[in-house]
C-alpha positions as a Markdown table, in Angstrom:
| # | Residue | x | y | z |
|---|---|---|---|---|
| 1 | Unk | 126.8 | 15.3 | 72.0 |
| 2 | Unk | 129.4 | 16.6 | 74.6 |
| 3 | Unk | 132.6 | 16.2 | 73.4 |
| 4 | Unk | 133.8 | 14.8 | 76.8 |
| 5 | Unk | 131.1 | 12.1 | 76.4 |
| 6 | Unk | 132.0 | 11.5 | 72.8 |
| 7 | Unk | 135.7 | 11.0 | 73.5 |
| 8 | Unk | 134.6 | 8.5 | 76.3 |
| 9 | Unk | 132.3 | 6.6 | 73.9 |
| 10 | Unk | 134.6 | 6.4 | 71.2 |
| 11 | Unk | 136.8 | 4.2 | 73.6 |
| 12 | Unk | 134.0 | 2.3 | 73.9 |
| 13 | Unk | 133.4 | 3.4 | 77.7 |
| 14 | Unk | 129.8 | 1.9 | 78.5 |
| 15 | Unk | 127.1 | 4.6 | 79.3 |
| 16 | Unk | 126.8 | 3.4 | 83.2 |
| 17 | Unk | 130.5 | 3.9 | 83.5 |
| 18 | Unk | 130.1 | 7.2 | 82.1 |
| 19 | Unk | 127.5 | 8.0 | 84.5 |
| 20 | Unk | 129.7 | 6.8 | 87.5 |
| 21 | Unk | 132.7 | 8.6 | 86.2 |
| 22 | Unk | 130.4 | 12.3 | 86.1 |
| 23 | Unk | 128.5 | 11.0 | 89.3 |
| 24 | Unk | 132.4 | 10.8 | 90.9 |
| 25 | Unk | 133.1 | 13.9 | 89.7 |
| 26 | Unk | 130.5 | 15.7 | 91.4 |
| 27 | Unk | 131.1 | 13.9 | 94.6 |
| 28 | Unk | 134.9 | 14.2 | 94.5 |
| 29 | Unk | 136.6 | 15.5 | 91.7 |
| 30 | Unk | 140.2 | 14.2 | 92.5 |
| 31 | Unk | 138.8 | 10.7 | 92.5 |
| 32 | Unk | 137.3 | 11.4 | 89.3 |
| 33 | Unk | 140.7 | 12.3 | 87.7 |
| 34 | Unk | 142.2 | 8.7 | 88.9 |
| 35 | Unk | 139.1 | 6.9 | 87.6 |
| 36 | Unk | 139.6 | 8.3 | 84.0 |
| 37 | Unk | 143.5 | 7.6 | 84.2 |
| 38 | Unk | 142.3 | 4.1 | 84.3 |
| 39 | Unk | 140.2 | 3.7 | 81.9 |
| 40 | Unk | 142.8 | 2.4 | 79.3 |
| 41 | Unk | 142.4 | 5.6 | 76.9 |
| 42 | Unk | 145.7 | 6.2 | 75.0 |
| 43 | Unk | 147.5 | 8.6 | 76.2 |
| 44 | Unk | 147.1 | 11.3 | 73.4 |
| 45 | Unk | 143.3 | 10.7 | 73.6 |
| 46 | Unk | 143.4 | 11.4 | 77.2 |
| 47 | Unk | 145.5 | 14.5 | 76.7 |
| 48 | Unk | 142.8 | 15.7 | 74.5 |
| 49 | Unk | 140.1 | 14.8 | 76.9 |
| 50 | Unk | 142.2 | 16.8 | 79.8 |
| 51 | Unk | 142.8 | 19.8 | 77.2 |
| 52 | Unk | 138.8 | 20.1 | 76.6 |
| 53 | Unk | 138.3 | 20.1 | 80.2 |
| 54 | Unk | 141.0 | 23.1 | 81.1 |
| 55 | Unk | 140.1 | 25.2 | 78.1 |
| 56 | Unk | 136.4 | 24.9 | 78.5 |
| 57 | Unk | 135.5 | 24.0 | 82.3 |
| 58 | Unk | 131.4 | 24.9 | 80.9 |
| 59 | Unk | 131.9 | 21.5 | 79.0 |
| 60 | Unk | 131.4 | 19.3 | 82.5 |
| 61 | Unk | 128.7 | 21.2 | 83.3 |
| 62 | Unk | 127.0 | 20.4 | 79.9 |
| 63 | Unk | 128.2 | 16.8 | 80.4 |
| 64 | Unk | 126.6 | 16.9 | 83.8 |
| 65 | Unk | 123.7 | 18.1 | 82.9 |
| 66 | Unk | 123.2 | 15.7 | 79.7 |
| 67 | Unk | 123.7 | 13.0 | 82.1 |
| 68 | Unk | 120.8 | 14.0 | 84.3 |
| 69 | Unk | 123.5 | 14.9 | 87.4 |
| 70 | Unk | 123.3 | 17.4 | 90.1 |
| 71 | Unk | 125.6 | 20.3 | 88.5 |
| 72 | Unk | 125.1 | 22.1 | 92.2 |
| 73 | Unk | 127.3 | 19.1 | 93.6 |
| 74 | Unk | 130.0 | 19.9 | 91.2 |
| 75 | Unk | 130.3 | 23.5 | 92.2 |
| 76 | Unk | 129.9 | 22.3 | 95.9 |
| 77 | Unk | 133.0 | 20.2 | 95.3 |
| 78 | Unk | 135.1 | 22.7 | 93.1 |
| 79 | Unk | 134.4 | 25.0 | 96.3 |
| 80 | Unk | 136.0 | 22.6 | 98.6 |
| 81 | Unk | 139.0 | 21.9 | 96.6 |
| 82 | Unk | 139.8 | 25.6 | 96.7 |
| 83 | Unk | 139.9 | 26.0 | 100.7 |
C-alpha cells in the first residue's frame, strides 16, 4: 500500500474521503492541501505525510494510480501552478 494512503488510513480516514482527497488533488492541489490539514491528523503525522510527498513526489502518482484516478490531471494542475 502506498505510504500516503497508509498514513491516512492509520488515522481512520475513510476510503471515500481518501478518494475525494486525491480527486481534489488532481483538480486543485492547493485545495487538496487545505483539505488534508482539516482531517484532524496530528501535527507530527501531518508533517511526516508532507515530508513523504516532498522527498518522493512519485508517491502521489502511485497513490493516484492505486485509487484508479487520472494522473494526467495531476500533471496538468501542476503545470498550471507553475505559470
